[in-house]
C-alpha positions in Angstrom: 66.1 -6.2 -46.0 66.0 -9.7 -44.2 69.2 -9.0 -42.3 67.7 -5.8 -41.0 64.4 -7.2 -40.0 66.1 -10.1 -38.8 68.4 -8.1 -36.3 65.2 -5.6 -34.9 63.6 -9.1 -34.3 66.5 -10.4 -32.6 67.0 -7.3 -30.4 63.5 -7.3 -29.1 63.8 -11.1 -28.3 66.9 -10.3 -26.4 65.9 -7.2 -24.8 62.3 -9.4 -23.4 64.8 -12.4 -22.4 66.8 -10.1 -20.1 63.7 -8.5 -18.5 62.2 -11.6 -18.0 65.2 -13.2 -15.9 64.3 -13.9 -12.4 65.4 -11.5 -10.1 67.4 -11.6 -6.7 64.7 -12.9 -3.7 65.1 -10.9 -0.2 62.5 -11.0 2.1 60.7 -14.4 3.5 57.4 -13.9 4.3 57.5 -16.5 7.0 60.4 -14.7 8.6 59.3 -11.6 9.2 55.4 -11.8 9.5 55.7 -12.4 13.3 57.8 -8.7 13.7 55.5 -7.5 16.6 56.0 -3.6 15.9 53.6 -1.6 13.6 55.4 -1.4 10.5 58.4 -3.5 8.9 61.3 -2.0 7.1 62.2 -3.4 3.7 66.1 -2.9 2.6 68.2 -4.6 0.5 70.5 -7.0 2.9 73.5 -5.4 4.1 72.4 -1.6 2.9 71.0 1.2 4.7 68.4 2.5 2.2 64.6 1.7 2.9 62.8 -0.1 0.0 59.4 0.6 1.6 57.9 0.2 5.2 55.2 -2.3 5.3 52.2 -2.4 8.1 53.1 -5.7 10.1 49.3 -6.5 9.8 49.2 -6.5 6.4 52.5 -9.3 6.7 50.2 -11.1 8.9 46.9 -11.4 6.7 49.3 -12.2 3.7 50.5 -14.9 5.5 47.6 -16.4 6.8 45.8 -15.9 3.4 49.0 -18.4 2.0 48.6 -20.8 4.9 44.5 -21.2 4.1 45.7 -21.8 0.5 48.1 -24.1 1.1 46.0 -26.4 2.8 43.5 -26.5 0.2 46.4 -26.4 -2.5 47.7 -29.5 -1.1 51.5 -28.1 -1.3 53.9 -25.7 0.3 56.1 -23.2 -1.0 58.4 -20.5 0.5 57.0 -17.0 -0.3 59.6 -14.3 -1.0 59.3 -10.5 -1.6 61.4 -9.1 -4.1 62.4 -5.6 -5.9 61.6 -6.0 -9.4 60.6 -2.8 -10.9 57.3 -0.6 -10.5 54.8 -3.0 -12.3 53.3 -5.3 -10.3 54.2 -9.1 -10.4 54.3 -12.4 -8.8 55.6 -15.7 -10.1 56.6 -19.1 -9.1 59.6 -21.3 -9.5 60.6 -24.7 -8.6 64.1 -26.0 -7.4 65.1 -29.5 -6.5 61.5 -30.1 -5.9 61.0 -27.1 -3.6 58.4 -24.6 -4.5 58.8 -20.9 -4.5 56.5 -18.0 -4.8 57.6 -14.6 -4.9 55.8 -11.6 -5.4 57.3 -7.8 -5.9 56.8 -4.6 -3.7 54.4 -3.0 -6.2 52.0 -6.0 -6.2 52.1 -6.3 -2.2 51.3 -2.3 -2.6 48.4 -2.8 -5.2 46.6 -5.9 -3.1 47.0 -3.6 0.5 45.0 -4.8 3.1 42.5 -6.8 0.5 42.4 -10.4 1.5 40.3 -11.5 -1.1 42.5 -9.9 -3.4 45.5 -11.3 -1.7 43.9 -15.0 -2.1 43.5 -14.8 -5.8 47.1 -13.6 -6.7 48.3 -16.2 -4.3 45.8 -19.1 -5.4 47.1 -18.1 -8.9 50.8 -19.1 -8.4 49.6 -22.0 -6.3 47.3 -23.3 -9.4 50.5 -23.3 -11.4 52.2 -25.8 -8.9 48.9 -28.0 -8.5 48.4 -28.2 -12.3 51.9 -29.2 -12.9 52.5 -26.2 -15.5 56.0 -26.4 -14.9 56.6 -30.0 -16.1 54.9 -28.7 -19.3 57.5 -25.7 -19.2 60.2 -28.5 -18.7 59.1 -29.8 -21.9 59.8 -26.6 -23.8 62.7 -26.2 -22.0 64.0 -29.8 -24.2 63.6 -27.8 -27.1 65.3 -24.7 -26.1 68.8 -25.8 -27.3 67.6 -27.0 -30.8 65.8 -23.5 -31.4 68.8 -21.7 -30.4 70.6 -23.5 -33.1 68.4 -23.2 -35.6 67.4 -19.3 -35.2 70.9 -18.6 -34.6 71.8 -20.3 -37.5 69.3 -18.3 -39.6 71.0 -15.0 -38.4 74.2 -15.9 -39.0 73.0 -17.0 -42.7 71.9 -13.4 -43.0 74.9 -11.8 -41.6 73.4 -10.5 -38.3 76.1 -9.5 -36.0 75.9 -11.9 -32.5 73.6 -14.1 -34.4 74.2 -17.1 -32.0 74.1 -14.8 -28.9 70.6 -13.8 -30.2 69.7 -17.3 -31.1 70.2 -17.9 -27.3 68.2 -15.4 -25.8 65.4 -16.3 -28.2 65.3 -19.5 -27.8 65.3 -18.9 -23.9 61.8 -17.4 -24.5 60.5 -20.9 -25.2 60.7 -22.1 -21.5 60.6 -18.8 -19.4 56.8 -18.3 -19.4 53.6 -19.9 -19.0 51.4 -20.3 -21.7 48.0 -18.2 -22.3 46.1 -21.6 -21.7 48.0 -22.2 -18.8 47.5 -18.9 -17.2 43.4 -19.0 -18.2 43.7 -22.7 -16.5 45.7 -20.9 -13.4 43.3 -18.3 -13.1 40.1 -20.5 -12.7 42.0 -23.0 -10.3 43.5 -20.2 -8.2 40.3 -18.9 -7.6 38.7 -22.4 -7.0 41.0 -22.6 -4.3 40.7 -19.0 -2.8 36.9 -19.9 -2.7 37.6 -22.9 -0.8 40.0 -21.5 1.5 37.0 -18.8 2.4 37.9 -15.8 -0.1 35.3 -14.3 -2.2 36.1 -14.6 -5.7 35.4 -11.1 -6.5 38.3 -10.2 -5.4 40.3 -11.7 -8.3 37.9 -8.9 -10.2 39.2 -6.0 -7.9 42.8 -7.2 -8.8 42.4 -6.9 -12.2 40.7 -3.6 -11.9 43.6 -2.2 -10.5 46.2 -3.6 -12.9 43.9 -2.0 -15.8 43.9 1.5 -13.7 47.5 1.3 -13.7 47.5 1.2 -17.5 50.0 -2.1 -16.9 48.4 -4.3 -19.5 50.1 -2.4 -22.5 51.6 -5.4 -24.6 52.6 -6.8 -27.9 49.6 -9.6 -28.4 51.9 -11.8 -30.5 54.5 -12.3 -28.0 52.6 -11.9 -25.0 52.2 -14.9 -23.0 49.2 -14.0 -20.6 45.8 -13.0 -21.8 44.6 -9.3 -21.8 43.8 -7.5 -18.5 40.2 -7.1 -20.0 39.7 -10.6 -20.7 40.9 -11.3 -17.3 38.4 -9.2 -15.4 35.4 -11.1 -17.4 36.8 -14.4 -16.7 37.0 -13.1 -12.9 33.5 -12.4 -13.0 32.2 -15.6 -14.5 34.5 -17.4 -11.8 32.6 -14.9 -9.2 29.3 -16.7 -10.2 30.7 -19.9 -10.4 32.5 -20.4 -7.1 31.1 -19.8 -4.0 33.3 -19.2 -0.8 33.3 -21.9 2.0 32.5 -20.3 4.8 35.1 -20.4 7.5 35.1 -22.2 10.7 37.0 -19.7 12.0 36.7 -15.9 10.8 39.7 -14.7 8.8 41.8 -11.9 10.2 41.0 -8.5 9.6 43.8 -6.3 9.6 43.6 -3.9 12.7 43.7 0.0 11.9 47.6 1.0 12.5 49.1 4.1 13.7 50.9 6.2 11.8 54.9 4.9 11.1 57.2 7.4 13.2 58.5 8.7 9.8 57.3 8.4 6.1 59.1 6.6 3.9 60.0 9.6 2.2 61.5 10.9 5.1 63.5 8.4 6.4 64.8 7.7 2.6 65.8 11.4 2.6 67.4 11.3 6.1 69.5 8.2 4.7 70.7 9.9 1.8 71.7 12.8 4.3 73.3 10.6 6.2 75.5 8.5 3.3 76.4 12.0 1.9 78.5 12.9 5.1 79.7 9.9 6.7 80.9 12.0 9.7 77.6 13.3 10.3 77.1 11.6 13.5 73.6 13.1 14.5 71.9 12.1 11.4 73.1 8.6 11.4 71.7 8.3 15.1 68.3 9.5 13.6 68.8 6.8 11.0 69.4 4.5 13.6 67.0 5.3 15.9 64.2 4.7 13.1 65.8 1.6 12.0 65.0 0.3 15.7 61.7 1.5 15.9 60.9 -0.3 12.7 62.3 -3.8 14.2 65.5 -3.8 12.4 67.9 -4.3 14.9 70.8 -5.6 13.0 70.9 -2.3 11.2 70.4 -0.4 14.2 72.8 -1.9 16.0 75.7 -1.3 13.2 74.6 2.5 12.8 74.7 3.3 16.8 78.4 1.5 16.5 79.1 4.1 13.8 77.7 6.9 15.9 79.8 5.6 18.9 83.1 5.9 17.0 82.3 9.4 15.5 81.3 10.4 19.3 82.9 8.4 22.2 80.9 10.7 24.7 77.6 10.6 23.4 76.0 9.2 26.3 72.7 8.4 24.6 74.0 6.6 21.8 76.1 4.2 24.1 73.0 3.4 26.2 70.6 3.1 23.2 73.6 0.8 21.5 74.0 -1.3 24.9 70.3 -1.6 25.7 70.0 -3.0 21.8 72.9 -5.6 22.4 71.2 -6.3 25.8 67.7 -7.2 24.2 69.3 -9.2 21.9 70.8 -11.3 24.3 74.3 -10.3 23.5 75.2 -9.7 27.1 79.1 -9.5 26.1 79.0 -6.6 23.7 76.1 -4.8 26.1 79.1 -5.3 28.7 81.6 -3.5 25.9 79.3 -0.4 25.4 78.8 -0.3 29.4 82.6 0.0 29.9 82.6 2.8 27.5 80.1 4.4 29.1 81.8 4.1 32.7 84.7 6.4 31.3 82.0 8.8 30.2 79.0 9.0 32.8 79.5 6.6 35.6 76.3 7.5 37.1 74.1 6.8 33.8 76.9 3.8 33.7 75.4 2.5 36.8 71.9 2.5 35.9 72.6 1.1 32.8 74.1 -2.0 34.5 71.1 -2.6 36.8 68.8 -2.2 34.0 70.3 -4.3 31.5 73.1 -6.6 32.6 71.9 -7.8 36.0 70.8 -11.2 36.2 
């Protein structure tokens, strides 16, 4: 009986630890917020699959919130987006003295263009840094090895298979998360930072009400290191009354309405799937390449258009577009190669291309 319960507990701890491992980081906010188009295409590096289409104004708004909070917090951090499940999440980490704040795409979509909500979430993560919670977590890390040895020994004594492995996994829970009290402290400190930066603490209430509406608050209380969502909503309401936003000398940026994207996310993903199924479908690939260019992913657009002209060397439209993409990126050598190919197919169009893109 003891062995059966120990095995079940070990399996739960192992699964929880695996789920809590930090995912790969992909997109740097400072690097993509300067995009000049209407929507930014998020895709895994080196892949043709689009994960999301983000309004460019939303990225600029988020970067402004980040910069204002950093000024109040007195710390700076890299900011990355990541792909991590369908439940909103954000976290902070420190490596070699450099801080990183990360947010998954589900959280970005939950926040929308609500600057106050953005400030509440980012403020919470910066608060962990300001309050040195990572140092407390490091202290817990020191007992990880001891806890692993002890727990693994108990499981081994109970003849639980892979007891040592489960022991290591269980011990990892000691250090991977902040405590409930630390989360509460970060909630309040984060709202105070947001208010000092000129954002309304009511944004924190809205964030957690949206989380509650998603039904993402279900957890196992004994193992949860976060306060319940209902508690956090009440705390946020208290903070709203306690902290008054500092008036901004310069009005905060308000996202202007964007025209609709040239293609919806679902339509683009369907088109990508169609092209991936038939690598020789030049027309499908040409359409994909055109959308990549419209969303500002010029590297992907050039790669796809090279594939199109390989399939159809006489495709004048594809050649012209490919050459223009290289010329706009400053790669005159590649643009010249495309011009030579175009010259063999349509000398008149090649002459126009040369005058437009290759003449000094």
